[in-house]
N, C-alpha and C positions, 0 to 999 in steps of 0.2 A: 513621640520623639524617636528618631532613627538611631539605633545602636547596633553595633556588630553582634550578630547572633551568638558568638562565643561568650560575650558578656552576659547576655540573657541566660544562656545555659549555665554558666558559672553561678548566676544568682539563684537559679532554680536549685542547683546542687547544694549551695550553701543553705538555702531555705529548708531543703529536705533534711540535711544534717541537723539543723537546729530544730526542725520538727520532731526528730527522733528524741531530742532532749525534752521538747515540750510534752511528748507522750509520758515521759517520766514524771514531769511536773503535774500533769493532769491526774495521774494515778496516785502520786504520793502526797501532794499538798493537802487534799482534804483529809487524808489519814494521819497527817501530822508527822510524816516521815521526812527524813533528809533527802533532798534531791541530789545530793553529791555522793553520799556513801550509804550503803554499799553500791557497787556497780550494777549494771543492768542484769536482771535475772528473771527466770520464769516465775510468774506469780503462783503457779501450781506446785512444781517440784523444787523451786528455788535453785535450780541449776544455773551457774553463771553462763551469761551469753557471751561467747567469744566474739572478737572484733569482726571476723568474717561472717558471723551470723547476725551482725547488727548493722549491715549496710542498708541504708534507708531504701525502702520500697522493694529493692532487688532481693534482699534476704528473705523477705516474707514470701515472695514469689517462688524462689528456689526451694524454700522449706515447705512450700504448698500450705502456708498458713498454719503450721504446727510447730510446737516446740521440738528441737532437734533431739532432746533426750526422752521426755515422757510422751511426746506426740499429742499432747493436749492441744486443741485448736487455739490459735491466737486470733484475737479479733481483727477483722479487716479494718477497724478504725485506725490501727497503728499506721498502715501505709497510706490511708486516706489523709490523716493528719499530716504526715510527711509530704505527700503530694500537694496538699492544700497550702501548706506553708511555703513550699517551693513555688507554686504557681503565684501566690500573692507576692512573694519577694520579687519575682521576675516582673510582675505588673508594676510594683512600686518603682523598680529600677527603669522600666519602660516609661513611666510617667515622669519621673524627676531626673533621670540620667545620673551621671557621675557627679553628683552634688552632695554637699555636706548634709543635707536634710534627709538623704536616702537612708542612712543608718538610723536616723531618728524615727523615721516612719516604719522601718523594719522592726525596731524595738516595739513600737506601738502595736504593730500587726501581731507580733508574737504574743504580746500580753493579751490582746483581744482573743486570740485563738485559745489560749489556756483558759481564760475566763468563760468562753463560750461553752467548752466541753465540760468544765466543772459545773457550771450552772445547769447544763442539761442533765448531768448525772445526779446532782445532789441539791439543786435549787439553792445554791449559795454562791456568792461572789466573795472570794477570800480577801480580807483586808490586807494581807501580806502582798497582794499584787496591786490592788486599786489605790491604797494609801500612798505607798511609795511612787506608784505611777503618777499620782497628781504632782508630787514634788519633781520627779524626773521630767515630766512634760513641761512644767513651768521653767525649769532650768534649761531645757532644750529649746525653749522659745527664743532664747538669745542667739541660737544658731540658725533660726529661720528668718531669712531676710524680709519676707512679705508679712511677717507677723510680729508685732511688738510684745514686750513682756506684759503690757497692760491688757492687750487682747487676750493673752493666756490667763491672766489673773481674773479678768472678767468672765472668761469661759469657765473657770472653776466656780466662781460665785453664781453665775447665771445657770450653769449646767446643774450643779448640785442644788441650788435654790429653787429652780423650776420644778424639779421632781419632788423636792421636799414639800413645796406648796401643794402640789397635786396629792401627795400622800396624806397631808394634814387635812385637806378639804374632804378627801374621800373617806378618811377615817371618821371625821366629824359628821359627815352625812349618813354613813352606813354603820358606824360603830364597829367596823371591821378593818383590819389592816390590809391595804391593797397594794401598796408600793414598798418593796423591801429596801432597807437602808443600803444594801449592796448595790442596787440600781442607782441610787442617788450618788454614791461615791464613784460609780463607773462613769456616769455622765459628767461628773466633775473632772475626772481623769481625761475623758475625751476632750472636754472643753479646754483643758490644760494643754493638750497636744495640738488641737485644731483651732483654737480661739473661740471667742464668743459668737462670731458670725456663723459657726457651724452648728451651734447648739440646737436651734429650732429646726433647721433642715434635717439634722440627725433624728430628732424626736418625730418629725413628720414621716420620714422614710421608715423608721423602725415601727411606728404605729401602723402604717399602711401595710407593710409586710407582715407584721404581727397579726393584724385582722385577717389578711388573706390566708394566712396559715391557720389561725386559731379557729375560724368559723368551720372550715371543713373537718378539723379535728373534733370539734364539739359535735358536729353532725354524726361523724363516724362513731364516736364514743357515746353518743346519746346523752351528752352532758349539757348542762346549762351554762349560763354566762359566768358562773362562779368557778369554772374549771380553772385550776391553777396551772399556769404556763410560765416558765421562766422568761423574763423579759430581757435579761442580759444578752442572749444571743442576737436578739433583734437590734439592740442598741449597738452591739459590735458591728453587725452587718450595715447599719445605717452610717456608722462612723467610716467603715472602709469604703462604702459606696461614695460617700461625700469626699473622702480623701482622693479617690481615683477619678470620680466624674462629677464632683460638686459644682465647680464653676460652669461646666457645659450644661448641667441640669438647671442652674439658675438662669443662664442665658436662654435656654429653651423655654423656661417658664415665662420669662419677661416678654419674649417674642410672641408667645401664645396668648397671654392674658393682658398684657399692658400694651395699649395702642402706641404707635410711634408718635413721639413728641408729647406722650402723656406723662 
């Protein structure tokens, strides 16, 4: 979709600002801290970060990746999360334009970013994000003209139910827990936002990417197939990929494998 470049730039800046808040959520939610109070501060010396030291991406560059007071290094993840959020917000706007669904998918994108980095750090997916996300995704389905509320409801049931079935069968066969409850609730949330039609493509994409990443990691670490890797980031990637390019992917698949007239 053709949009004026200033709109895309604005969406990137908006996403970067929200990404700065997402960094707070990623750090504080697993620790059980409030994401509202106190204000941003250095985790090392606890010095308050002034507004001009908290400009997304730019402040990290100007401060050379260090706290202005104690000079302790600040992780490069902070500007990366801000840039990632800004880039994805711009892509969502490019895909859907000035439409009522754009804020809905911005909200889903922000939630998936927080979930991804928390799962990478702690191998948990907080219920405080996924469970409200299921409800919000279902409510937002009424604002999506190409998806009915029944599509969203079925997305919740099929999304959560499919991974629950995998978890039960795996545990029955191996006597070990293989799929965490957080992944089940996450896919239910994704189904709520994207509908039941997205569930199996998301599982396929996330499994494909997870395998492509997991095998080299196991080889490098000389681990076996029991190496624990969080699946949430791959589900999040699959959901965002489907959101941005799902219909094109399905059409490509049908042209490639389904004969004309078949």
